[in-house]
C-alpha positions as CSV (number, residue, x, y, z in Angstrom):
1,M,76.1,92.9,111.5
2,S,73.9,95.3,109.5
3,D,73.7,95.3,105.7
4,L,75.6,98.6,105.6
5,E,78.4,97.1,107.7
6,I,78.6,94.0,105.5
7,K,78.8,96.1,102.4
8,K,81.6,98.2,103.8
9,R,83.5,95.0,104.8
10,I,83.0,93.6,101.3
11,L,84.2,96.9,99.7
12,D,87.3,97.1,102.0
13,T,88.3,93.5,101.1
14,A,87.6,94.1,97.4
15,G,89.7,97.2,97.5
16,E,92.6,95.4,99.2
17,Y,92.6,92.7,96.5
18,F,91.9,95.0,93.5
19,Y,94.6,97.5,94.4
20,R,97.1,94.7,94.8
21,F,96.3,92.3,91.9
22,G,94.0,94.2,89.6
23,V,90.4,93.3,88.8
24,S,90.8,90.6,86.2
25,K,92.9,88.4,88.4
26,V,90.5,88.5,91.3
27,T,87.4,86.3,91.3
28,M,84.2,86.7,93.3
29,E,84.9,83.2,94.7
30,E,88.2,84.4,96.1
31,L,86.6,87.4,97.7
32,A,83.8,85.2,99.2
33,D,86.4,82.9,100.7
34,K,88.4,85.8,102.1
35,L,85.2,87.2,103.6
36,G,84.1,83.9,105.0
37,M,80.8,83.9,103.2
38,S,79.2,82.1,100.3
39,K,79.2,83.4,96.7
40,K,75.4,83.5,96.9
41,T,75.7,85.9,99.9
42,L,78.3,88.0,98.1
43,Y,76.1,88.2,95.0
44,K,73.2,89.3,97.2
45,Y,75.0,92.5,97.9
46,F,76.9,93.0,94.6
47,E,75.4,91.4,91.5
48,S,78.8,91.3,89.6
49,K,82.4,92.2,89.9
50,D,81.8,95.2,87.7
51,H,79.1,96.4,90.1
52,L,81.5,95.9,93.0
53,L,84.2,97.9,91.3
54,R,81.9,100.8,90.5
55,A,80.6,100.8,94.1
56,L,84.3,100.9,95.3
57,I,85.0,104.0,93.2
58,D,81.8,105.7,94.5
59,S,82.9,104.8,98.0
60,I,86.4,106.4,97.4
61,K,84.7,109.5,96.0
62,Q,82.4,109.9,99.0
63,D,85.2,109.3,101.4
64,L,87.4,112.0,99.8
65,E,84.5,114.5,99.7
66,Q,83.7,113.9,103.4
67,R,87.4,114.2,104.5
68,S,87.9,117.3,102.4
69,Q,84.8,119.0,103.8
70,K,85.8,118.1,107.4
71,I,89.3,119.6,106.9
72,L,87.9,122.9,105.3
73,A,85.3,123.2,108.1
74,D,87.8,122.8,110.9
75,D,88.4,126.3,112.4
76,S,91.0,125.1,114.8
77,I,93.7,124.8,112.1
78,D,95.2,127.6,110.0
79,F,95.3,127.9,106.2
80,I,98.7,126.2,105.7
81,E,97.7,123.2,107.7
82,K,94.4,122.9,105.9
83,L,96.3,123.0,102.6
84,K,98.7,120.3,103.7
85,Q,95.9,118.1,105.0
86,T,93.9,118.6,101.8
87,M,96.8,117.6,99.7
88,S,97.6,114.7,101.9
89,C,94.0,113.4,101.9
90,V,94.0,113.1,98.1
91,A,97.6,111.7,97.9
92,M,97.1,109.1,100.5
93,Q,93.9,107.8,99.0
94,Y,95.5,107.4,95.6
95,S,98.7,105.9,97.0
96,K,96.7,102.8,97.7
97,I,96.0,102.1,94.0
98,G,98.7,99.9,92.6
99,K,100.1,99.5,89.1
100,P,98.3,96.2,88.5
101,L,94.9,97.8,89.0
102,L,95.7,100.9,86.9
103,E,97.0,98.8,84.0
104,D,94.1,96.4,84.2
105,L,91.6,99.1,84.0
106,Q,93.3,100.9,81.2
107,R,93.4,97.6,79.2
108,N,90.1,96.0,80.1
109,A,87.8,98.7,81.5
110,P,88.8,102.0,79.9
111,E,85.5,103.7,80.8
112,I,86.1,103.0,84.5
113,W,89.7,104.1,84.1
114,K,88.4,107.4,82.6
115,Q,86.1,107.8,85.6
116,I,89.0,107.4,88.0
117,E,91.1,109.9,86.1
118,E,88.2,112.4,86.1
119,L,87.7,111.9,89.8
120,R,91.4,112.4,90.5
121,R,91.5,115.7,88.4
122,E,88.2,116.8,90.0
123,R,89.5,116.3,93.5
124,I,92.8,118.0,92.8
125,A,91.0,121.0,91.2
126,N,88.3,121.3,93.8
127,G,90.6,120.6,96.8
128,F,94.1,121.8,96.2
129,G,93.2,124.0,93.3
130,K,90.7,126.1,95.3
131,M,93.1,126.5,98.2
132,L,95.9,127.4,95.8
133,S,93.7,130.3,94.4
134,E,92.9,131.4,97.9
135,G,96.6,131.3,98.9
136,R,97.4,133.6,96.0
137,R,94.7,136.0,97.0
138,R,96.1,136.0,100.6
139,G,99.6,136.7,99.3
140,I,100.9,133.3,100.6
141,F,101.7,132.0,97.1
142,R,103.4,133.8,94.3
143,N,101.4,135.2,91.4
144,D,104.1,134.8,88.7
145,I,103.7,131.0,88.4
146,D,100.9,129.5,86.3
147,E,98.2,127.9,88.4
148,Q,97.5,125.1,86.0
149,L,101.2,124.2,85.8
150,V,101.4,123.9,89.6
151,L,98.3,121.6,89.6
152,M,99.9,119.5,86.8
153,I,103.1,119.1,88.8
154,Y,101.2,118.1,91.9
155,S,99.0,115.6,90.0
156,N,102.1,113.9,88.5
157,I,103.8,113.7,91.9
158,I,100.8,111.8,93.2
159,Q,100.6,109.5,90.2
160,N,104.3,108.8,89.8
161,I,105.8,109.0,93.3
162,I,103.0,108.4,95.9
163,N,102.1,105.0,94.6
164,P,102.8,101.4,96.0
165,D,105.2,100.5,93.2
166,V,107.6,103.3,94.0
167,L,107.0,103.2,97.8
168,V,108.2,99.6,98.0
169,Q,111.6,100.6,96.7
170,V,112.3,103.1,99.6
171,P,112.5,102.5,103.3
172,F,109.8,105.1,104.1
173,S,106.1,105.1,104.6
174,A,103.7,106.9,102.2
175,S,103.2,109.6,104.9
176,Q,106.9,110.2,105.2
177,V,107.4,110.4,101.5
178,F,104.5,112.8,101.2
179,D,105.8,115.0,104.0
180,A,109.2,115.2,102.2
181,V,107.4,116.1,98.9
182,I,105.4,118.8,100.6
183,K,108.6,120.3,102.2
184,I,110.5,120.3,98.9
185,Y,107.4,121.5,97.0
186,Y,106.9,124.6,99.2
187,E,110.3,125.3,100.7
188,G,112.6,124.0,97.9
189,I,115.9,122.3,98.5
190,M,118.0,125.4,98.6
191,T,119.2,127.3,101.7
192,E,118.6,131.0,102.1
193,E,122.1,131.6,100.5
194,G,121.3,129.2,97.7
195,R,118.0,130.9,97.0
196,A,119.7,134.3,96.9
197,Q,122.2,133.1,94.4
198,F,119.5,131.4,92.3
199,L,117.4,134.6,92.3
200,K,120.5,136.6,91.3
201,R,121.3,134.2,88.5
202,D,117.6,134.2,87.4
203,T,117.4,138.0,87.4
204,S,120.7,138.2,85.4
205,K,119.3,135.7,82.8
206,K,116.1,137.7,82.4
207,E,118.1,140.9,82.0
208,R,120.3,139.2,79.3
209,F,117.1,137.9,77.5
210,T,115.6,141.4,77.6
211,D,118.7,143.0,76.2
212,T,119.0,140.4,73.4
213,T,115.3,140.9,72.6
214,A,115.7,144.7,72.5
215,A,118.7,144.4,70.3
216,F,117.0,142.1,67.9
217,T,113.9,144.3,67.7
218,E,116.1,147.4,67.1
219,K,118.0,145.6,64.3
220,Q,114.7,144.5,62.7
221,Q,113.3,148.0,62.7
222,S,116.4,149.4,61.1
223,V,116.2,147.0,58.1
């Protein structure tokens, strides 16, 4: 096995343990035992647990970038499918990160936590954000909804729904939950009839608001 393959094996194992238990509760000795190697060999590749954690984050970043670029360069799939796969790529990667690791990093390694949050925001902005802008230019998405608000909602869906602590409470896989989220996110939960009624109500509410505003303005001007 080459050094590159050994490093990947170490990172995969460390990721499995860190995601599940957090960093503080995992020792290098435990990782070495799980890998079937001595601590000396483990330290040969990663000089500390902090070094291993940072390498894991870099690995996640590189993996996301490679996956995203592959999706965007695939001419065999249409825009909507590219959008879905881009969103899924980010969501599925972050779905692996459990609550123990997030809380551990917030408490004991805030600078690394900040790095993960920046990476998450960057990938959402560069992946989903760019495709959202393109979709609006193509007329696929509406122009009357703020782009940053859409990104914020998507980001919170990933953080608060597509995560291990939520997923263990439902009889569905992460992929099934994400497919449902996508369907609701883009199609809504209303039927055509329901949407027509909602739009009628929404239009009526806007008209009432406009009338009230106009009456108030007229009253103010007459004072």
